[in-house]
C-alpha positions as CSV (number, residue, x, y, z in Angstrom):
1,X,20.3,9.5,-25.6
2,X,17.5,9.4,-23.0
3,X,17.2,8.9,-19.3
4,X,14.0,8.2,-17.5
5,X,12.8,8.7,-13.9
6,X,10.0,6.1,-13.3
7,X,7.8,5.9,-10.2
8,X,6.6,2.6,-8.9
9,X,2.8,2.0,-9.5
10,X,0.1,1.0,-7.0
11,X,1.2,-0.8,-3.8
12,X,-0.3,-3.1,-1.2
13,X,-1.0,-0.8,1.7
14,X,-0.5,-2.4,5.0
15,X,-0.5,-0.1,8.1
16,X,1.3,-2.9,10.1
17,X,4.3,-3.0,7.7
18,X,6.9,-0.1,7.4
19,X,6.1,1.8,4.2
20,X,9.5,1.2,2.6
21,X,8.7,-2.6,2.8
22,X,5.4,-2.3,1.0
23,X,5.3,-4.3,-2.3
24,X,3.4,-3.8,-5.5
25,X,-0.3,-4.5,-5.6
26,X,-1.7,-6.8,-8.3
27,X,-2.8,-3.7,-10.2
28,X,0.6,-2.2,-9.9
29,X,2.2,-5.4,-11.2
30,X,-0.2,-5.7,-14.1
31,X,0.6,-2.1,-15.1
32,X,4.3,-3.0,-15.1
33,X,3.7,-6.1,-17.2
34,X,1.7,-4.0,-19.7
35,X,4.4,-1.3,-19.9
36,X,7.3,-3.8,-20.2
37,X,6.3,-4.7,-23.8
38,X,7.0,-1.2,-25.1
39,X,10.0,-0.4,-27.3
40,X,11.5,2.1,-24.7
41,X,11.8,-0.7,-22.2
42,X,13.6,-3.0,-24.6
43,X,16.1,-0.2,-25.3
44,X,17.2,0.3,-21.7
45,X,20.9,-0.5,-21.1
46,X,20.9,0.2,-17.4
47,X,18.4,0.3,-14.5
48,X,19.1,1.8,-11.1
49,X,16.6,1.6,-8.2
50,X,15.8,2.8,-4.8
51,X,16.2,0.2,-2.1
52,X,12.5,0.2,-1.2
53,X,10.6,-3.0,-2.0
54,X,8.1,-1.5,-4.4
55,X,10.8,0.2,-6.4
56,X,12.9,-3.0,-6.5
57,X,9.9,-5.0,-7.7
58,X,9.2,-2.5,-10.5
59,X,12.9,-2.5,-11.5
60,X,13.0,-6.3,-11.6
61,X,10.0,-6.5,-14.0
62,X,11.5,-4.0,-16.4
63,X,14.9,-5.6,-16.0
64,X,13.6,-9.0,-17.0
65,X,12.1,-7.5,-20.2
66,X,15.4,-5.9,-21.4
67,X,17.9,-8.4,-19.9
68,X,19.4,-5.9,-17.4
69,X,20.0,-6.6,-13.7
70,X,18.9,-3.6,-11.7
71,X,21.4,-1.9,-9.4
72,X,20.3,-0.7,-6.0
73,X,21.6,2.9,-5.4
74,X,21.8,4.5,-1.9
75,X,20.0,7.8,-1.5
76,X,17.2,7.2,-3.9
77,X,14.6,6.3,-1.3
78,X,11.4,8.3,-0.8
79,X,11.4,11.2,1.6
80,X,11.8,9.9,5.1
81,X,8.3,9.9,6.8
82,X,9.1,7.4,9.5
83,X,8.5,9.9,12.3
84,X,4.7,9.7,11.7
85,X,4.5,6.2,10.3
86,X,1.4,5.3,8.2
87,X,-1.1,8.1,7.6
88,X,-4.6,7.5,6.2
89,X,-4.9,8.9,2.6
90,X,-6.6,12.1,3.5
91,X,-4.1,12.9,6.3
92,X,-1.2,11.9,4.0
93,X,-2.3,14.3,1.3
94,X,-2.6,17.2,3.7
95,X,0.9,16.3,5.0
96,X,2.3,16.1,1.5
97,X,0.9,19.6,0.8
98,X,2.8,20.9,3.8
99,X,5.9,19.1,2.7
100,X,6.0,20.8,-0.7
101,X,4.6,24.2,0.5
102,X,7.2,24.6,3.2
103,X,10.3,22.9,1.8
104,X,12.7,23.9,4.5
105,X,10.4,22.9,7.4
106,X,9.9,19.4,8.8
107,X,6.3,18.1,9.0
108,X,6.1,16.4,12.4
109,X,9.7,15.0,12.0
110,X,9.6,14.2,8.3
111,X,12.7,14.8,6.2
112,X,12.4,18.3,4.7
113,X,11.7,18.7,1.0
114,X,15.0,20.6,0.6
115,X,17.0,17.8,2.3
116,X,15.3,15.1,0.2
117,X,15.9,17.1,-3.0
118,X,19.6,17.5,-2.3
119,X,19.8,13.7,-1.6
120,X,18.0,12.6,-4.8
121,X,20.0,15.0,-6.9
122,X,23.2,13.8,-5.4
123,X,22.3,10.2,-6.0
124,X,21.3,10.8,-9.6
125,X,24.5,12.8,-10.3
126,X,26.6,10.1,-8.7
127,X,25.2,7.5,-11.1
128,X,25.6,9.8,-14.1
129,X,29.2,10.6,-13.3
130,X,30.2,7.1,-14.3
131,X,27.5,6.4,-16.9
132,X,28.0,6.1,-20.7
133,X,25.7,8.8,-22.1
134,X,25.1,6.6,-25.2
135,X,23.3,4.0,-23.0
136,X,19.6,4.6,-22.2
137,X,19.1,4.6,-18.4
138,X,16.1,4.3,-16.1
139,X,16.0,5.4,-12.5
140,X,13.2,3.6,-10.6
141,X,11.9,5.4,-7.5
142,X,9.1,7.4,-5.9
143,X,6.7,10.2,-6.5
144,X,7.9,12.6,-3.8
145,X,11.6,12.6,-4.6
146,X,10.8,12.2,-8.3
147,X,8.9,15.5,-8.2
148,X,11.8,17.1,-6.3
149,X,14.3,15.9,-8.9
150,X,12.0,17.2,-11.7
151,X,11.9,20.6,-10.1
152,X,15.7,20.7,-9.8
153,X,16.2,19.6,-13.5
154,X,13.7,22.3,-14.6
155,X,15.4,24.9,-12.4
156,X,12.1,25.7,-10.7
157,X,11.3,26.1,-7.0
158,X,10.0,23.1,-5.1
159,X,6.3,22.8,-5.8
160,X,3.6,20.2,-5.8
161,X,2.5,21.6,-9.1
162,X,5.2,19.4,-10.6
163,X,3.9,16.3,-8.9
164,X,2.8,13.2,-10.8
165,X,-0.8,12.2,-11.1
166,X,-2.3,10.1,-8.3
167,X,-1.6,6.4,-8.2
168,X,2.1,6.4,-9.3
169,X,3.4,4.4,-12.2
170,X,4.5,7.5,-14.2
171,X,7.7,8.6,-15.8
172,X,9.4,11.7,-17.2
173,X,12.2,11.6,-19.8
174,X,15.3,13.7,-19.9
175,X,18.2,14.1,-22.3
176,X,21.4,12.5,-20.8
177,X,23.5,15.2,-22.6
178,X,22.1,18.1,-20.6
179,X,19.5,16.6,-18.2
180,X,16.8,18.8,-19.7
181,X,13.3,17.1,-19.2
182,X,11.8,16.1,-22.5
183,X,8.3,15.4,-21.3
184,X,6.0,15.8,-18.4
185,X,4.8,12.9,-16.2
186,X,3.3,10.2,-18.4
187,X,1.7,6.9,-17.4
188,X,4.1,4.0,-18.0
189,X,1.6,2.2,-20.2
190,X,1.4,5.2,-22.5
191,X,5.1,6.2,-22.6
192,X,5.6,4.4,-25.9
193,X,3.7,7.3,-27.5
194,X,6.6,9.6,-26.6
195,X,9.5,10.3,-29.0
196,X,12.8,9.7,-27.3
197,X,15.9,11.2,-28.8
């Protein structure tokens, strides 16, 4: 059976609000509403989510579609960037490059990529230890730690080459039997074109 890692789509950017409390933008919500009509959403038997607002909102939309109440799981949050607070897009992209290029170094107080990878892998493994592998499962989270998880599942070094396309709202699928990724990042609205085992 399949598992999915889904990143929240576009958010309302507000420099006056802590990033973990940002919610989905109207465009992000509309993308979720479009995606929720696909067969793979209806097949989900369990949804677990980060505790960040944008992830919870994404999980709730999908949960309403399949009749599943999302579970908030500790340790699934995005890499901790609170040391710098909000960074404008150009500065953020440069910082993200440093984060992935030097995974054992902290960018201006950020959580390191290595530490964030260990955390997300632990969180996912903790869920899977008590999960029925016959039940399709979705993890709802974030692009940074999602990329780190994908690198770990592929057995590859941490690299931004495995990052999702800009804008968020993408997923990759993996087999619950062996956790082997079954596809690359795919926009949530187009994921119905994938063949899940």
